[in-house]
C-alpha positions as CSV (number, residue, x, y, z in Angstrom):
1,M,0.4,-0.2,0.1
2,R,2.5,2.2,0.8
3,I,4.5,1.7,-2.8
4,R,1.6,2.1,-4.4
5,L,0.7,5.7,-2.6
6,I,4.1,7.1,-3.9
7,F,3.9,6.1,-6.9
8,V,0.5,7.9,-7.1
9,L,2.1,10.9,-5.4
10,I,5.1,10.6,-8.2
11,F,2.5,10.1,-10.9
12,L,0.6,13.7,-10.0
13,L,3.5,15.3,-9.5
14,A,5.0,14.4,-13.0
15,I,1.8,15.4,-14.5
16,A,1.1,18.6,-12.7
17,N,1.5,22.1,-14.6
18,F,4.3,23.6,-13.2
19,S,4.8,27.3,-13.0
20,T,7.5,29.9,-12.9
21,A,5.1,31.9,-11.3
22,N,3.0,32.2,-8.3
23,P,-0.1,32.3,-9.6
24,G,-2.0,33.5,-6.5
25,G,0.3,36.2,-6.0
26,V,2.5,36.7,-2.9
27,G,1.2,39.0,-0.5
28,D,2.1,42.7,-0.2
29,G,5.0,43.5,2.6
30,I,8.5,44.5,2.5
31,R,10.3,43.3,-0.2
32,S,13.7,43.8,-2.8
33,M,14.0,43.3,-6.1
34,E,16.2,40.1,-5.7
35,C,12.9,38.4,-4.8
36,G,13.0,37.2,-8.8
37,G,13.4,33.9,-7.9
38,S,11.6,33.3,-4.9
39,C,8.7,35.0,-6.0
40,H,8.0,34.3,-9.8
41,G,10.2,31.3,-10.3
42,D,14.0,30.6,-11.8
43,P,15.3,34.4,-12.8
44,G,16.6,32.6,-16.6
45,L,12.8,32.0,-17.1
46,N,11.5,35.9,-16.8
47,G,10.6,37.6,-19.5
48,L,10.7,41.2,-20.2
49,S,7.3,43.0,-19.6
50,S,5.4,45.0,-22.1
51,A,3.8,46.9,-19.7
52,S,4.1,50.8,-19.7
53,I,5.2,51.8,-15.9
54,E,4.6,55.5,-14.8
55,L,5.7,57.5,-11.4
56,E,4.7,60.6,-10.2
57,I,5.9,62.3,-7.3
58,E,6.3,66.4,-6.5
59,P,9.2,67.1,-7.9
60,E,10.4,69.0,-4.4
61,V,8.4,67.8,-1.5
62,W,9.4,68.7,2.3
63,A,11.9,66.7,4.5
64,E,9.9,65.5,7.2
65,M,6.7,65.3,6.1
66,L,3.9,63.3,4.7
67,T,3.3,63.1,0.5
68,T,2.1,60.6,-1.6
69,V,3.9,58.4,-5.2
70,T,1.6,57.3,-7.6
71,I,2.4,54.2,-10.1
72,Y,1.2,53.5,-13.0
73,V,1.1,50.1,-15.2
74,N,-0.7,49.8,-18.6
75,N,-1.1,47.0,-20.6
76,S,0.4,44.5,-18.4
77,Q,-1.2,41.8,-20.3
78,P,-1.0,39.4,-17.3
79,S,-2.3,35.5,-16.6
80,D,-5.6,35.1,-15.7
81,T,-5.6,36.2,-12.2
82,R,-5.0,39.2,-13.3
83,I,-3.0,39.8,-10.4
84,V,0.0,42.9,-11.0
85,G,3.0,43.1,-8.4
86,T,4.8,46.7,-7.8
87,F,7.7,47.3,-6.4
88,L,9.0,50.8,-5.2
89,L,12.2,51.0,-5.2
90,I,15.4,53.6,-4.8
91,N,18.0,51.2,-7.4
92,E,18.4,48.3,-9.7
93,D,20.8,46.7,-7.8
94,G,19.3,44.0,-6.2
95,A,19.9,44.6,-2.8
96,K,19.4,47.7,-0.2
97,D,16.7,48.8,-2.6
98,T,14.2,49.5,-0.5
99,P,12.8,52.9,0.1
100,S,13.6,52.5,3.7
101,H,17.2,52.5,3.4
102,D,17.1,55.7,1.9
103,G,15.2,57.2,5.4
104,W,11.9,57.3,3.4
105,G,9.2,55.9,6.3
106,I,6.1,53.8,4.3
107,V,2.7,55.1,6.1
108,A,0.1,53.1,4.1
109,G,1.0,51.2,0.6
110,P,-2.2,50.6,-2.1
111,N,-3.7,48.0,0.1
112,G,-3.4,49.9,3.4
113,G,0.0,47.9,4.7
114,N,3.2,49.3,5.4
115,G,5.4,47.6,2.6
116,N,7.1,48.4,-0.5
117,Y,5.9,45.4,-2.6
118,A,1.9,45.9,-3.2
119,E,-0.4,43.6,-5.6
120,I,-3.5,44.6,-7.3
121,T,-6.0,43.3,-9.7
122,S,-5.8,44.7,-13.4
123,P,-9.2,45.0,-14.7
124,H,-10.1,43.0,-17.6
125,S,-11.7,46.5,-19.5
126,S,-8.3,48.5,-19.3
127,D,-5.6,46.4,-17.7
128,V,-4.8,49.6,-16.1
129,V,-3.5,49.2,-12.9
130,E,-2.7,52.4,-10.2
131,F,-0.3,51.9,-7.0
132,V,-0.7,54.8,-4.7
133,W,2.0,55.0,-1.7
134,T,1.8,57.2,1.2
135,L,5.7,58.2,2.8
136,R,7.1,60.0,5.3
137,A,10.4,62.3,3.1
138,P,13.6,61.7,4.8
139,V,15.9,64.6,5.7
140,A,16.7,67.2,3.0
141,G,18.4,65.9,0.2
142,Q,18.6,64.2,-3.2
143,Y,16.9,61.1,-3.9
144,N,16.2,58.9,-6.5
145,L,12.9,56.4,-6.6
146,L,11.8,54.2,-9.5
147,A,8.7,51.3,-9.8
148,S,9.5,47.5,-10.9
149,I,6.3,45.3,-11.8
150,H,5.9,41.2,-11.6
151,H,3.3,39.3,-12.8
152,G,2.6,36.3,-14.7
153,S,1.3,35.0,-18.6
154,E,-1.8,34.2,-20.1
155,E,0.1,31.1,-21.4
156,G,1.7,30.9,-17.5
157,E,5.2,29.8,-19.2
158,L,7.2,32.8,-18.2
159,A,7.1,35.3,-15.4
160,Y,6.9,38.9,-16.6
161,Q,9.2,41.8,-15.2
162,G,9.9,45.2,-15.9
163,S,10.6,48.8,-14.3
164,S,10.3,52.6,-14.9
165,Q,12.8,55.2,-15.4
166,S,14.2,56.2,-12.2
167,I,13.2,59.8,-10.9
168,S,14.9,62.8,-9.1
169,V,13.2,63.8,-5.8
170,T,14.5,67.0,-3.7
171,V,13.9,66.8,0.0
172,Q,14.0,70.2,1.4
173,T,13.9,71.7,4.8
174,P,10.4,73.2,5.8
175,P,10.1,76.7,7.2
176,E,9.6,77.1,10.8
177,D,6.5,78.7,10.5
178,L,5.3,76.5,7.8
179,P,1.2,75.2,8.2
180,R,1.8,71.2,8.4
181,L,0.5,68.0,10.2
182,A,2.5,67.1,13.2
183,D,5.3,65.3,12.8
184,N,4.0,62.2,14.6
185,Y,0.6,62.0,12.9
186,N,0.2,59.2,10.7
187,P,-3.7,59.0,9.0
188,P,-5.4,56.3,9.0
189,T,-5.3,53.8,6.4
190,V,-7.7,50.9,6.8
191,R,-11.4,50.6,7.9
192,E,-14.6,48.2,8.1
193,T,-17.5,48.6,5.3
194,G,-20.4,49.5,7.1
195,E,-18.1,51.8,9.2
196,V,-18.8,55.6,9.7
197,T,-14.8,57.1,10.0
198,T,-14.2,60.0,12.4
199,I,-10.9,61.7,11.8
200,T,-8.9,64.1,14.4
201,L,-6.7,66.5,12.4
202,E,-3.3,67.3,14.0
203,T,-1.1,69.7,13.1
204,E,1.2,72.4,14.0
205,N,1.4,75.7,12.7
206,V,-2.2,76.1,11.9
207,D,-5.0,78.2,12.2
208,T,-7.7,76.7,10.5
209,F,-8.8,74.2,7.6
210,T,-10.6,72.3,5.3
211,V,-11.2,68.7,4.5
212,E,-12.3,67.3,0.8
213,Y,-12.3,64.1,-0.4
214,R,-13.9,61.9,-3.4
215,V,-14.6,58.5,-4.0
216,D,-14.7,56.3,-7.5
217,D,-16.5,58.8,-9.2
218,G,-13.4,61.5,-8.4
219,N,-16.4,63.9,-7.4
220,I,-15.0,66.0,-5.0
221,I,-17.0,66.5,-1.7
222,S,-16.3,69.4,1.2
223,A,-15.9,67.8,4.8
224,P,-17.5,69.6,7.9
225,V,-15.0,70.2,10.2
226,V,-15.7,70.1,14.0
227,D,-13.4,70.7,16.8
228,G,-10.7,69.7,14.1
229,K,-12.4,66.7,13.5
230,F,-14.0,65.6,10.6
231,T,-15.7,62.3,9.3
232,L,-16.2,60.2,5.9
233,P,-19.1,58.3,5.1
234,A,-19.3,54.7,5.5
235,A,-18.2,52.6,2.3
236,I,-21.0,50.3,1.4
237,N,-18.6,47.8,-0.9
238,V,-15.2,47.2,-0.4
239,G,-13.5,50.0,-2.2
240,V,-11.0,53.2,-1.6
241,V,-12.1,56.7,-0.5
242,E,-9.5,59.8,-0.6
243,W,-9.3,62.8,1.5
244,R,-6.9,65.8,1.7
245,A,-6.9,69.0,4.2
246,H,-6.2,72.6,3.2
247,L,-3.9,74.0,6.1
248,Q,-3.9,77.8,6.8
249,G,-1.7,79.5,9.2
250,E,0.9,82.2,9.6
251,G,3.4,80.7,6.6
252,P,1.9,80.0,2.9
253,D,-1.2,77.4,2.6
254,Q,-0.2,74.3,2.2
255,S,-2.5,71.4,0.8
256,T,-1.9,67.6,2.2
257,P,-1.3,64.9,-0.7
258,W,-4.6,62.8,-1.0
259,F,-4.9,59.9,1.7
260,R,-6.2,57.0,0.4
261,L,-8.6,54.9,3.5
262,V,-9.1,51.2,2.0
263,A,-12.4,49.9,3.0
264,E,-12.4,46.0,3.6
265,E,-15.2,43.2,4.6
266,P,-15.2,42.9,9.0
267,A,-12.6,40.7,9.4
268,W,-13.7,36.6,11.5
269,E,-13.1,37.3,14.8
270,I,-12.1,33.9,16.6
271,D,-12.7,33.3,20.4
272,D,-9.5,31.2,21.5
273,T,-11.6,29.9,24.4
274,A,-14.4,29.1,22.2
275,L,-11.9,27.4,19.7
276,Y,-10.0,25.2,22.3
277,F,-13.7,24.0,24.1
278,Q,-14.1,23.0,20.1
279,A,-11.1,21.1,20.3
280,F,-11.6,19.5,22.9
281,A,-15.3,18.5,22.0
282,L,-13.7,17.2,18.4
283,F,-11.1,15.0,20.4
284,F,-13.8,13.5,22.8
285,L,-16.0,12.7,20.1
286,C,-13.0,10.6,18.2
287,I,-12.6,8.7,22.0
288,G,-16.4,7.9,21.6
289,L,-16.7,6.6,18.2
290,L,-13.0,4.5,18.7
291,Q,-15.2,3.5,22.2
292,L,-18.0,2.9,20.2
293,Q,-16.4,0.7,17.4
294,T,-14.5,-1.1,19.7
295,T,-17.8,-2.7,21.5
296,R,-19.8,-3.3,18.6
297,K,-16.9,-5.3,17.7
298,E,-17.3,-7.4,21.4
299,E,-20.8,-7.7,20.9
300,S,-20.6,-8.7,17.8
301,K,-18.2,-11.7,19.1
302,E,-21.0,-12.7,21.8
303,Y,-23.4,-13.6,19.3
304,D,-20.9,-15.1,17.2
305,L,-22.4,-18.7,17.1
306,T,-19.8,-20.2,14.2
307,E,-17.5,-22.1,16.8
308,E,-20.9,-24.3,18.1
309,V,-22.1,-24.2,14.6
310,L,-18.9,-26.2,13.7
311,A,-18.2,-28.5,16.7
312,A,-21.8,-29.8,16.6
313,A,-21.2,-30.8,12.8
314,M,-18.1,-32.0,13.1
315,P,-17.4,-35.4,15.2
316,P,-15.8,-35.2,18.6
317,I,-12.0,-35.8,18.5
318,S,-10.8,-37.6,21.3
319,S,-7.4,-36.4,23.0
320,E,-6.1,-39.7,23.8
321,I,-3.6,-41.4,21.5
322,S,-5.1,-44.6,20.0
323,P,-2.9,-47.3,20.5
324,E,-1.2,-48.8,17.2
325,I,-3.3,-51.7,16.4
326,E,-1.3,-54.9,15.0
327,V,-3.3,-56.7,12.2
328,A,-2.8,-60.3,11.6
329,E,-1.4,-61.4,8.6
330,G,-0.9,-65.0,8.8
331,P,-3.9,-67.3,9.1
332,P,-6.9,-66.4,10.6
333,L,-6.5,-66.6,14.5
334,P,-8.6,-69.5,16.3
335,S,-12.0,-68.4,18.2
336,S,-9.7,-68.3,21.6
337,G,-7.4,-65.9,20.1
338,L,-4.0,-66.3,19.9
339,P,-2.0,-68.6,22.2
340,Q,-1.1,-67.9,25.6
341,G,2.9,-66.1,24.8
342,W,2.9,-65.6,21.7
343,S,2.6,-62.1,19.5
344,I,1.1,-60.8,16.9
345,E,4.9,-61.7,14.8
346,Q,5.2,-65.0,16.1
347,W,1.0,-66.2,14.7
348,N,2.3,-64.3,11.4
349,H,5.2,-66.5,10.9
350,Y,4.2,-69.9,12.8
351,G,0.6,-69.8,13.0
352,Q,-0.5,-72.0,10.5
353,E,1.9,-74.5,11.8
354,Y,0.4,-74.3,15.6
355,L,-3.1,-74.6,13.6
356,N,-1.8,-77.7,11.5
357,N,-0.6,-79.2,15.0
358,L,-3.8,-79.0,16.4
359,E,-5.8,-80.9,13.7
360,G,-3.0,-83.9,13.8
361,G,-3.7,-83.8,17.3
362,G,-0.9,-82.4,18.8
363,L,-0.4,-79.9,21.9
364,Q,-0.6,-76.3,22.2
């Protein structure tokens, strides 16, 4: 049975349609471009993507303040899953290439996480995917950013990759009186569907501010601000709402970048105590089933009359060993039996002579 099972497993592995990429994706996270082999098969089996990749960010941003970078991926022609994975990088060296190596802080990724790699499903209708990251700029200086993509193919034979042009970003030291968000302020990035979201804006050098938001249709709507707070309406379906604030103070007016708030389906809540009770219940159920099976076997043996039926049908077998019966091969024995002191061997040899003597009147 074990040998057969091994052969079945070998057969299934042999007929499987191996893919050089992960058809279900690998999920968002912090990843270097050196993942080419581990994420999408052997680098030698990769192909060059036909997609056009554009990266947009303000050429000048303020140091240690929030900004956004947007990556557009067009005409990627991905696999049947339509998943396109995009890296936000600082170089093409394949090592020490994530934004954090230059001091950029990732506040929110395209799906609400804080990694430099994200996956989004490309629509069949347009094959255009938009990736938006919210970043906190590093200290003043000159920096480079670029994008790289990975995706499968319709045939499933190759894993395709491509890169954008590297763009230069100048990070400047902001004026002391510049209206801004607080240095430690991080906007919310994820919420559940059906949930109204109230956001408190933390600012510095700000006298007043206004807020506006937009949804998928692109229409911009003003949000009332009360005591430094504003409310975004609940999302009916999974999707994204974007918002930004216009800040006024002593310094020049400032507008924050568009911040993304991703709405997700409520996650399953697991009660550990209930889970343990269910595990114990399943354990005792298995023990009970095994015990029931053993009891049924014993009961079936109790009512099994096979041995009694066979014993009644067969003659009893004596436990005593029967002595060997010696068969006379000589003349028939007289009615009185063997002569006194004779053995059967003697009778076989001399029995006829004994009978002749009796007939002739001889002595026994």
